[in-house]
C-alpha positions as CSV (number, residue, x, y, z in Angstrom):
1,M,-3.6,27.9,-0.3
2,A,-2.2,24.2,-0.4
3,D,1.4,23.3,-1.0
4,L,2.9,21.8,-4.0
5,S,3.1,18.3,-2.1
6,T,-0.6,18.6,-1.1
7,I,-1.7,19.4,-4.7
8,K,0.8,16.4,-6.4
9,R,-0.9,14.4,-3.6
10,R,-4.3,15.0,-4.7
11,I,-3.8,14.6,-8.4
12,V,-1.9,11.1,-7.8
13,M,-4.7,10.0,-5.3
14,Q,-7.9,10.7,-7.6
15,F,-6.2,9.1,-10.7
16,Q,-5.0,6.2,-8.8
17,R,-8.7,5.9,-7.3
18,H,-10.7,6.3,-10.5
19,V,-8.2,5.2,-13.4
20,A,-5.2,3.0,-12.3
21,N,-6.4,1.1,-9.3
22,P,-9.6,-0.4,-11.4
23,L,-7.7,-1.4,-14.0
24,T,-4.7,-3.0,-12.3
25,A,-6.7,-4.6,-10.0
26,R,-8.1,-6.8,-12.4
27,L,-4.7,-8.1,-13.6
28,S,-4.4,-11.6,-12.2
29,G,-0.8,-11.2,-10.9
30,Q,-1.3,-7.9,-9.6
31,T,-0.7,-7.8,-5.8
32,L,-3.8,-6.9,-3.9
33,L,-4.1,-5.4,-0.2
34,E,-7.7,-6.1,1.0
35,T,-8.4,-3.9,4.6
36,T,-11.8,-3.2,6.3
37,G,-13.3,-0.3,5.8
38,R,-12.9,1.9,9.2
39,V,-16.2,3.3,8.5
40,S,-18.3,1.2,6.6
41,G,-16.7,-1.9,7.8
42,Q,-16.5,-3.2,4.3
43,P,-13.6,-4.9,2.6
44,R,-11.5,-2.4,0.6
45,V,-9.1,-3.7,-2.0
46,T,-5.8,-1.7,-2.9
47,P,-3.6,-2.9,-5.7
48,I,0.1,-2.5,-4.1
49,G,3.6,-3.3,-4.8
50,G,6.1,-5.0,-2.4
51,R,8.0,-8.1,-1.6
52,K,7.7,-11.2,0.2
53,T,10.4,-12.6,2.3
54,G,9.9,-15.7,4.2
55,T,6.5,-15.2,6.2
56,E,6.8,-11.3,5.8
57,F,5.4,-9.0,2.9
58,W,7.2,-5.3,2.7
59,L,5.7,-2.2,1.1
60,V,6.0,1.3,1.1
61,S,2.8,3.7,1.1
62,E,3.9,6.8,-1.0
63,F,1.1,9.0,1.2
64,G,1.7,7.4,4.4
65,E,-1.1,8.3,6.9
66,K,-2.8,10.2,4.3
67,S,-3.9,6.9,2.3
68,N,-6.9,5.3,2.7
69,Y,-5.5,1.9,3.1
70,I,-3.2,3.2,5.8
71,R,-5.8,4.7,8.0
72,N,-8.1,1.5,7.5
73,I,-4.9,-0.4,9.0
74,R,-4.6,1.8,11.8
75,A,-8.4,1.1,12.5
76,N,-7.9,-2.6,11.9
77,N,-4.6,-4.1,11.3
78,A,-5.9,-7.6,10.3
79,V,-5.6,-7.6,6.2
80,R,-5.6,-10.0,3.3
81,L,-3.3,-10.2,0.8
82,R,-3.3,-11.6,-2.8
83,L,0.0,-12.8,-4.0
84,H,0.4,-15.1,-7.0
85,G,-3.7,-15.2,-7.4
86,R,-4.0,-16.7,-3.9
87,W,-5.2,-15.1,-0.6
88,H,-3.4,-14.9,2.2
89,T,-4.2,-13.7,6.1
90,G,-2.1,-11.5,7.9
91,T,-1.4,-8.5,10.6
92,A,-0.1,-5.2,9.4
93,T,2.2,-3.1,11.1
94,L,3.4,0.4,10.6
95,L,6.8,1.1,10.8
96,P,7.6,5.1,10.6
97,D,10.8,4.6,12.0
98,D,11.9,2.9,9.2
99,D,14.3,3.7,6.5
100,T,11.8,4.4,3.8
101,R,14.5,5.1,1.2
102,A,16.7,2.0,2.1
103,R,13.7,-0.2,2.2
104,L,12.7,0.9,-1.3
105,S,16.2,0.1,-2.8
106,Q,15.3,-3.9,-1.3
107,L,11.6,-4.0,-3.3
108,P,11.0,-4.5,-6.8
109,R,12.4,-1.9,-8.9
110,M,9.5,-0.3,-11.2
111,N,7.0,0.0,-8.1
112,S,9.9,1.6,-5.9
113,T,10.7,4.2,-9.0
114,A,6.9,5.3,-9.3
115,V,6.8,5.4,-5.5
116,R,9.8,7.6,-5.0
117,A,8.6,9.7,-8.1
118,V,5.0,10.6,-6.6
119,G,5.4,10.0,-3.1
120,T,5.2,12.7,-0.6
121,D,4.9,10.9,2.7
122,L,6.6,7.7,2.3
123,L,5.9,4.9,5.4
124,T,6.8,1.3,5.4
125,V,4.4,-1.6,6.3
126,R,5.4,-4.8,7.1
127,I,2.7,-7.7,6.9
128,D,2.8,-10.6,8.9
129,L,1.4,-13.3,7.0
130,T,-0.3,-16.2,9.2
131,D,-1.0,-18.7,6.6
């Protein structure tokens, strides 16, 4: 039988995939992460939260290695990021040794609260923007 965190992750991921992400991706101010599908090779767009600091964008994935966009980054770390309606290219780096709780305290409060509430396997991601 699956443990509680597995059940929680499955419910939240299904809700995000079928309800929340399609709705929020349409919002003009929403930050979007575009990865390349590890199997299909097609672009995959995921609404995310985080913060740009200089030429870096920081985010914390609530399900870490179990998130599809993290699996896509692991296969191909070249990404695109839509910030304030403009697309940027970049290279994503997974930082499993980063203190995710401390990192969340530096990121936007509303998103960080949601990540803390539903997250089961937190993972920090840094995107080095190249343009």
